[in-house]
N, C-alpha and C positions, 0 to 999 in steps of 0.2 A: 570827703572825696579821697580816693587812694592817691598816694604819692610815689608809688613804686613803678609807675608806668612811664616808658620811654617816649620821647617826642615822636609823633607820627607812627607810633606802634600800631600794627594792624589789629583790627578787632574781628571777631568771628561770631556767627550765629550759633544757636544750639545744634542745628543740623550739621554745620561745618565742623563744630567741635566733635560731634559724634563720629564723623568720618575720620578725622585726624586721630582721635583717641581709640578708635576701634570699638566703640560701645554704642548701644541704641540711644536714640534721641530721648525717649522717656527716662532712660537711666541717667543721662546727663542732667535732666531736671531734678531727678531724685537725689543724686549726689550733691547738686548745688544747694538743695533745700537742707540736706544734712549738714553741709559745711556752714551755711548761714545760721542754722540753729545753734551751732557751736562757736559762733563769733567770726566766721570768715566773711570778708567783705568783697562783693563783686561790684564792678562799675555798672551803673544803671542808666538807662534812657527811659524815663517814666517807670513803668512796671517791667520793662524788658531788660534782661541781663545782657551785658556786653562782655564777652570773654576775650582775654588776651592770652599770649603764649604761656605765661606763668600759670594762668588758671587751668590751661589744658594739662600742664605738668602735674598740677595738684590733683586733677580728676584722675589722671593715669595712676598716680600714687595711691589714691583711694581705691581704684579698681584692683590694683595688684597686691594690696595689703593682706596679710594673714590675720591681722588684728580685727576686733569688732569695729564696724564702720564708725560708730559714735566716738570711740576712743581715738581712732586714727584721725577723724575730722577735728577733734579737739587739738591734737598735736599739730596738724597742718595750720589750723587757725592761729595757734600760738606762734608758729614759725612766721606767719605773715605779719602778725603784730610786731614781732621783733624786727622784721625788715622795715616796717613803716616808721619806726621810731627814729627821729632825726632826719627823715627824708623830706625833700622839698616837694610840695604838691604840684603836679603837672597834669594838665588836661590831656586825655587821649584823643587822637585824631579820629573822630567818628564822622559820618557823613554830614551832620548838621553843623560841624565846627570848621568846615573848609573855608568859608567866607572870611573868617578872622585870620586864618592861616595865610591866605593869599595876599593879605595886606603887608606882610613882612617879606622883603626880597630874599633874605637869608633862608627863611623857612621855605619860600617858594623854590629856591635853588636846591635845597636839600630834598624837597619833595620830588623835583624833576630828576635829581640824581638817583633817588630811590626807585622812581618809576622806570628810568633808563636801565637800571640794574635788573629790575624785575622783567622788563621787556627782553633784555639780552638773555636772561635765564630762560624765559619762555621760548625764545627763538631757538636756543640751544636744545631745549627739551623737544621742540617740534622737529628739529633736525634729527635728533636721536630717534624720535618716534617714526619719522619718515624712513630712516635707515632700517629700523627694526621691522617696519612694515614691508620694505623692499625685500629684506632677508626672509621674512615670513612668506611672502609671495613666491620667492625662489624655492623655499622649502616645500611649500604646498605644490608648486608645479612639479618639483622633482618627485614628490610622493605620488602625484597623479601619474607621472610618466612611469615610475616604478610599478605602480598598480597595473597600468596598461600593459607593460612588458611582462609582468608576472601572469596576467590573464592570458596574454598571447602565448607565453611558454606553456601554460597549463593546457590551453586548447591544442597546441601543436603536439604536446606529449600525449594527450588523449587520442588525437587522430593517429599518431604513430602506433600507439598501443592497440587501437582498434584494427589498424591495417595488419599488425603482427598477428593478432588473434585470428583475423580472417584468413591470413596466409597459412597459419598453422592448421586451421580447420580444413582448408582446401588440401593441404598436404596429407592430413590424416584421412580425409575422404578418398583421395587418390590412392594412398597406400592400402586402404581397406579394399577398394575395388580391385587393385592389382592382386592382393592376397586372395580375394574371392575368386578371381579369374584363374589364378594358379591352382587353387584347390579344385576348381571345377575341371580344369584340364587334367589334373592328377586323377581325379575320380573317373573321368572318361577313359583315360589310359588304363586304369585298373579294371574297369568294366570290360574293355576290349581284351585285356590279357586273360581275364576270367573266362570270357566267351571262347577265346582261342584254346585255353586249357580244356574246357568242356568239349569242344569239338574234337580235339586230339584224343581225349579220353573216350569219346564215343567211337572214334575210328579204331582205337586199340581194342575196345570191347567187341566191335563188329569183326575185327580181324581174328580175335581170339575165338569168337563164336564160330566163325567160318572154319578156322583150323580144327576146332573140336568136331565140327560136323564132318569134315573130310576124314579125320582120324576114325570116327565111328563107321563111316562108310567103308573104309579100307578094312577095318576089323570085321565087319559083318560079311565082307566078301571072301575072307580067308577061310579055309577048311578048319574044322574044330581041332584036328590033331596038330595042325600048324600053330594054332593059337596056344595049344597046350605046350608044345615044344618052346614056343617063344616065352611063355610064362616060366617054364623050368629054367630057361637061361637066366631070367632075372632072379630066380630063387638062388641059383648058384652064386 
């Protein structure tokens, strides 16, 4: 029987050891077998191993070593043997030894003190967890509100952008219609001016033709000698 175990020291199952040491449960059994093969001693309840805190530390050391597992296991077993030399053998408090323990008032008092301390620590942890949960709820609520506000801002921005686009499109359409109307009015004015010029040109042509006709009539009515004299004047 091991003699390095403290009175009322807590014992752990393989699953609990796996959680505390951060290794898989099958790996706990594998490491325990390697340690036993090299002389390490575990507390046993029948065929079941009972682990204490010092065993967990040994398993962690075996997990973190850079040496071959067998060599490291030999070294750890040797260290355990050195601790056991000269120690007084003491039973560990496992579930089936509580009846003997309750017969001693001092042991009972120590057990109650231990339980009270554990209860106080558990309550403190529960308070901390409750506070953490409250803070987490506040954070989640704040994130949800931020998400809602962001969504609302995005929707408002999209609506404003759409309104601006529609307004610009309406302004462009109005501007285009105004330009089209102005060009139409200019074209109508130009057409009228051209028509006026054509009419004036026609009047001038008619006047010129009429003048030419009258000149010819006058010329034909004058005697030939008069026409000759007139031409001689222009020759001079």
